[in-house]
C-alpha positions as CSV (number, residue, x, y, z in Angstrom):
1,X,-10.7,3.9,-5.6
2,X,-7.5,4.2,-7.6
3,X,-6.8,1.5,-10.1
4,X,-3.7,-0.7,-9.5
5,X,-1.9,-3.5,-11.2
6,X,-4.1,-6.6,-11.4
7,X,-7.4,-4.7,-11.5
8,X,-9.7,-5.2,-14.5
9,X,-9.3,-2.3,-16.9
10,X,-12.6,-0.5,-16.9
11,X,-14.5,-1.0,-20.1
12,X,-16.0,2.0,-22.0
13,X,-17.5,3.1,-25.3
14,X,-15.8,6.2,-26.8
15,X,-15.5,8.2,-30.0
16,X,-12.1,8.0,-31.5
17,X,-10.3,9.2,-34.7
18,X,-11.0,5.7,-36.1
19,X,-14.6,5.5,-35.1
20,X,-16.6,4.4,-32.1
21,X,-15.0,1.6,-30.0
22,X,-15.9,-0.6,-27.1
23,X,-12.5,-0.8,-25.3
24,X,-12.5,-4.5,-24.3
25,X,-13.7,-5.5,-27.7
26,X,-11.1,-3.3,-29.3
27,X,-8.3,-4.9,-27.2
28,X,-9.5,-8.3,-28.3
29,X,-7.2,-11.2,-27.5
30,X,-4.0,-9.2,-27.6
31,X,-2.3,-6.5,-25.5
32,X,-3.0,-2.8,-25.5
33,X,-1.3,0.4,-24.4
34,X,-3.4,3.4,-23.6
35,X,-1.6,6.7,-22.9
36,X,-3.3,10.0,-22.0
37,X,-2.3,13.6,-22.4
38,X,-3.7,16.8,-20.7
39,X,-4.7,18.7,-23.8
40,X,-4.0,18.9,-27.5
41,X,-1.5,21.4,-28.9
42,X,0.8,21.0,-26.0
43,X,4.6,20.8,-26.6
44,X,5.7,17.6,-24.7
45,X,2.7,15.6,-25.8
46,X,3.3,16.6,-29.4
47,X,6.7,15.0,-29.3
48,X,5.3,11.9,-27.6
49,X,2.5,11.2,-30.1
50,X,4.9,11.6,-33.0
51,X,7.5,9.3,-31.5
52,X,4.8,6.7,-30.6
53,X,3.7,6.7,-34.2
54,X,7.2,6.2,-35.4
55,X,7.7,3.0,-33.3
56,X,4.2,1.6,-33.8
57,X,5.7,-1.3,-35.9
58,X,7.5,-2.5,-32.7
59,X,4.2,-2.7,-30.9
60,X,2.6,-4.4,-33.9
61,X,5.3,-7.1,-33.7
62,X,4.3,-7.7,-30.1
63,X,0.6,-8.1,-30.9
64,X,-0.1,-4.8,-29.0
65,X,-2.5,-2.1,-30.0
66,X,-1.9,1.6,-29.1
67,X,-4.5,4.2,-28.3
68,X,-4.2,7.8,-27.1
69,X,-6.6,9.8,-25.0
70,X,-7.3,13.5,-24.6
71,X,-10.4,15.4,-23.5
72,X,-10.3,17.4,-26.8
73,X,-12.9,16.8,-29.5
74,X,-12.3,14.9,-32.7
75,X,-11.8,18.0,-34.9
76,X,-9.0,19.1,-32.6
77,X,-7.4,15.7,-32.9
78,X,-7.4,15.9,-36.6
79,X,-5.8,19.3,-36.7
80,X,-3.3,18.4,-34.1
81,X,-2.4,15.2,-36.0
82,X,-1.4,17.4,-39.0
83,X,0.8,19.5,-36.8
84,X,2.4,16.5,-35.3
85,X,3.2,15.2,-38.8
86,X,4.8,18.5,-39.8
87,X,6.9,18.6,-36.7
88,X,7.7,15.0,-36.0
89,X,7.5,13.5,-39.5
90,X,4.9,10.9,-38.5
91,X,1.2,11.5,-37.8
92,X,-0.6,9.4,-35.2
93,X,-1.3,6.1,-36.9
94,X,-3.4,4.8,-34.0
95,X,-6.8,5.9,-32.7
96,X,-7.1,9.0,-30.4
97,X,-10.0,9.0,-27.9
98,X,-12.1,12.2,-27.8
99,X,-12.9,12.0,-24.0
100,X,-14.9,15.3,-24.1
101,X,-17.2,14.2,-21.3
102,X,-14.2,13.1,-19.1
103,X,-15.8,9.6,-18.8
104,X,-12.6,7.6,-19.5
105,X,-10.4,9.9,-17.4
106,X,-12.7,9.4,-14.4
107,X,-13.0,5.7,-14.9
108,X,-9.2,5.4,-14.8
109,X,-8.8,7.7,-11.8
110,X,-7.0,10.4,-13.8
111,X,-9.5,13.2,-13.1
112,X,-11.8,13.7,-10.0
113,X,-15.4,12.4,-10.3
114,X,-16.8,15.9,-9.9
115,X,-15.0,17.4,-12.9
116,X,-17.6,18.8,-15.4
117,X,-18.0,21.5,-18.0
118,X,-16.6,22.1,-21.5
119,X,-13.4,20.1,-22.1
120,X,-11.8,22.8,-24.3
121,X,-12.2,25.4,-21.6
122,X,-10.0,23.4,-19.2
123,X,-6.3,24.2,-19.2
124,X,-3.5,21.6,-19.5
125,X,-2.5,22.5,-15.9
126,X,-6.0,21.6,-14.7
127,X,-5.7,18.3,-16.5
128,X,-2.1,17.6,-15.6
129,X,-3.0,14.3,-13.9
130,X,-3.8,13.0,-17.5
131,X,-0.2,11.9,-18.0
132,X,-0.5,8.2,-17.7
133,X,0.4,5.0,-19.4
134,X,-1.7,1.8,-18.9
135,X,-0.7,-1.6,-20.3
136,X,-3.6,-4.0,-20.5
137,X,-3.2,-7.7,-21.1
138,X,-5.4,-10.2,-23.1
139,X,-7.3,-10.9,-19.9
140,X,-8.2,-7.2,-19.7
141,X,-6.2,-6.8,-16.5
142,X,-4.0,-3.8,-15.9
143,X,-0.3,-5.0,-16.1
144,X,1.5,-1.6,-15.8
145,X,0.7,1.9,-14.8
146,X,3.1,4.8,-15.3
147,X,2.4,8.4,-14.2
148,X,4.6,11.2,-15.5
149,X,4.8,14.9,-14.6
150,X,3.9,17.6,-17.1
151,X,7.6,18.5,-17.7
152,X,9.0,15.1,-18.4
153,X,8.3,13.3,-21.7
154,X,7.5,9.7,-21.5
155,X,10.0,7.0,-22.5
156,X,8.1,4.7,-24.8
157,X,11.2,2.6,-25.4
158,X,10.9,1.6,-21.7
159,X,7.2,0.7,-22.3
160,X,8.4,-1.7,-25.0
161,X,11.0,-3.1,-22.7
162,X,8.4,-3.7,-20.0
163,X,6.0,-5.2,-22.5
164,X,8.7,-7.7,-23.5
165,X,9.1,-8.6,-19.9
166,X,5.4,-8.8,-19.3
167,X,4.8,-11.1,-22.3
168,X,7.8,-13.3,-21.3
169,X,6.7,-13.7,-17.7
170,X,3.1,-14.3,-18.6
171,X,4.2,-17.3,-20.7
172,X,6.9,-18.7,-18.4
173,X,7.5,-18.7,-14.7
174,X,10.3,-16.2,-14.9
175,X,11.0,-12.8,-13.6
176,X,13.3,-10.2,-15.2
177,X,16.1,-8.5,-13.2
178,X,17.1,-4.8,-13.2
179,X,18.0,-3.4,-16.7
180,X,16.8,-6.6,-18.4
181,X,16.6,-6.7,-22.2
182,X,15.5,-9.5,-24.4
183,X,18.3,-12.0,-24.7
184,X,19.6,-11.3,-21.1
185,X,19.3,-13.8,-18.4
186,X,16.1,-14.0,-16.3
187,X,15.3,-15.4,-12.9
188,X,13.4,-18.6,-12.3
189,X,10.7,-17.7,-9.9
190,X,10.6,-19.1,-6.4
191,X,7.4,-21.0,-7.1
192,X,9.3,-23.4,-9.4
193,X,11.1,-26.2,-7.5
194,X,14.6,-27.3,-8.5
195,X,13.0,-30.6,-9.7
196,X,10.5,-28.8,-11.9
197,X,13.2,-26.4,-13.1
198,X,15.4,-29.4,-14.2
199,X,12.5,-30.5,-16.5
200,X,12.1,-27.0,-17.9
201,X,15.7,-26.2,-18.3
202,X,17.6,-29.4,-18.9
203,X,20.8,-27.5,-19.6
204,X,20.7,-26.2,-16.0
205,X,21.0,-22.7,-14.7
206,X,23.5,-20.3,-13.0
207,X,23.0,-19.9,-9.3
208,X,25.2,-17.1,-7.9
209,X,23.2,-17.0,-4.7
210,X,21.0,-19.6,-3.1
211,X,17.9,-17.7,-4.1
212,X,18.9,-16.6,-7.6
213,X,18.6,-19.1,-10.5
214,X,19.5,-17.6,-13.9
215,X,18.6,-18.9,-17.4
216,X,19.0,-17.2,-20.8
217,X,16.1,-15.7,-22.7
218,X,15.6,-15.2,-26.4
219,X,16.6,-11.9,-28.0
């Protein structure tokens, strides 16, 4: 069955560029973003890994770890990292999983269960379903799944924006409207009565419609 938001992120043990990890233990008490790519030495993914490395401090500020995944072996990861640094200016500064047995890809529904063989003999086109982003919370539940086509680079600024929303709404009974950014107004959820909202927001709220109650958020 395909994974969806709210499911427990499958745990696994894997070899990475930073040693062997157990995924749940590696996530720990914080948040994590796992993003996968079809094969090493592919053009769009090269730009993605370099950009992700350049904005890693933003994820660090949010208590969020980053991990990449490819079916390529560790030696390929190391060579590719050097090429990413020469092209993008920043080498991956987060672990890359060497999913050579396709175990993680299968656990997360990115490759069919019957896939087998030598990982480096598969083409990027055969692995094109490996273009996912998973955000995992401290409770090890999946909070976000994004799936991109081969020809469209992922927008990791949007992942940061959603992460800000997820962390806000996990702490408070709020929901964020379209195009929300930190500092913009958020919506008090329907599960909060007006009486309870008055206690939480003594300065009141805006109510442009009977079912929309807006309060400011921190930038």
